[in-house]
C-alpha positions, 0 to 999 in steps of 0.5 A: 324883648331884651336886646343886648348891645355889647362893646366891640372888642376887635382892634380899634373897632369903634362902631356900635350895634345900636346908636342912641336914636335906634335905641330910642325907637326900640324902647318906644316899641316896648323893648328893653335895651341893655348897652355895655358902658362906653360901647358907643364912645368911639362913635361919639355916643356917651353913656348919658346919650343911651340913658336919655334914649331909654337904655339901661347902661350895664357895666360888664359884657356879661350883662350885655350878652345875657339877653334874648337878642344880641346886636353887634357889628363885628363877628364874635372873637374868641374872648366873646365865645363864653358869652354866646348862649343856646337859643339866643338870637345873634345879629351881626356881621359873621363872614363865616366862610373865612372863619372855621373856628367861629362857625364851629363854635356857633354850631356847638353853642346852639345860638341862632346866628343871623349875618348882616351880609347874608340878608338878601332881597328878592332882587339879589341886593344885600341891604345890610352889606351895602352901606359898609361896602360903600364906605369901605370902597371910598376908604380904600382909595383914601387909605391907598393914597396915604400909603403911597406916600413915601413916609408910609413906605409907598412909591411917593406917587400923588394919585392926582398927578400934576400938570406935566406929571402922570397921574397915579394908576388905580386898578380895581378888581371887581365892579360891584358896590365896593369897586364902583365907590372906589372908582368914584373917589379915585376919578374924583382925585384925578387918578387913572382908573381901570376896573376889571370885572367878569359881569359884562352887564355890570361893565356896560352899566359902569360905562354909563356911569363913568364914560371914558374916565375909566378903563373897563376890562373883562376879567380874565387871567390875561387882562389881570396879568397885564394890568396889575404890574402897572398899578400904583394902587391895586384894590381888591373888591371881589365878592362872592356872597357866602363863599370865600373870595377867589384868588385872582392875583398870585404871589408871582404877580405881586412880585412883578409890581413896582416897589412901593405900590400899594395893595388894599383888599376890601374882601380880606374878611372873606379870605381876600382875592390877593394871595399875599394879603393877610388880615391886618389891624388898625393898630398895625394896618400894613406890612411889606412883601416883595417891596409892595405895601399890603393893607388888609384891615378887615373892619375898614369902616371902623375908621369912621365909626360915627358915619359908619354906625349911623349908616349901618343902623339906618339899614339894620334897625327895621330888622332889629325891630322885627326880631325884637317883635317876633323873635326867630318867627320873624324869619318866616315872615321876612324872606330877606331876613331868613336868608341871613340865617347862618346857624340855627339850633346847632345846625349850619343852615346857610347853603353857601357856608355849608358848601365851604364846610361840608363836613360841618353841614 
């Protein structure tokens, strides 16, 4: 099969759909891979690396997109809509529940779109979302600590504190993969950490993981309203697969936070769980509202593209090979991959996204 790898066009998105090592495996399996020139430069992969791996390097996005299977990282942006073709296989992150315009275009185009974040194993794990969730969770504290610096508009708080000086307080909404990794980094930095989650079993697991180093609270409005104003760094780490993230922190509650506090919502690409937070970009990552620094970059792992590309490819490559070998028929043979199908032949097929956009179903 012919596999296209376009250069990402999202602001400062330097990840790439296939690394040279993944391209080599695809070519060894008999597939042809067409990589847009400089698609991997930001992640540390040169055109020569791709040529040596067996790919053909093409000079335009049209040449990369005009293939049976297109492998990307981020969802197509409007500038890429003209390249999407009927009957084509598109394999990438989509997050359609938060993007009606993209959903409509994919339906109208006749493309067969499979979303990384929707591929789901029988035990409910999300194997293609997990690696980026781990990275985003770790980065959320790294970025949060940076924007707490006074020169960045923050309170001037060192999360780890100092002997005789109180440590910074990190409050994490959600104890899943993102929240756990955020807590791991925050605890390592010496911060006070609170995790709020609605799943009692998950809270029990987190207790075995962190012991008394982390305060664990059941998620309800009373606990959220009491804890959020105390946060130096508030991290949104809520995920409802396929659906828009529910709003847990109201505008009124944000207004009660101390000036210079920082909000980082990792779920912003699914709509976000903080009412005042809107998507930003790596070029302009923050804005201030109610005196609080808001960070809403939806492609956080793009800040570490070398690590992120390799981590993502380790998980996506087996599925790319199945799609390359069998095309759409691979979904009938792999239940996890079948759950990733969002749009097929002008139809919106993913159950959760259909609930979000019932008029498009």
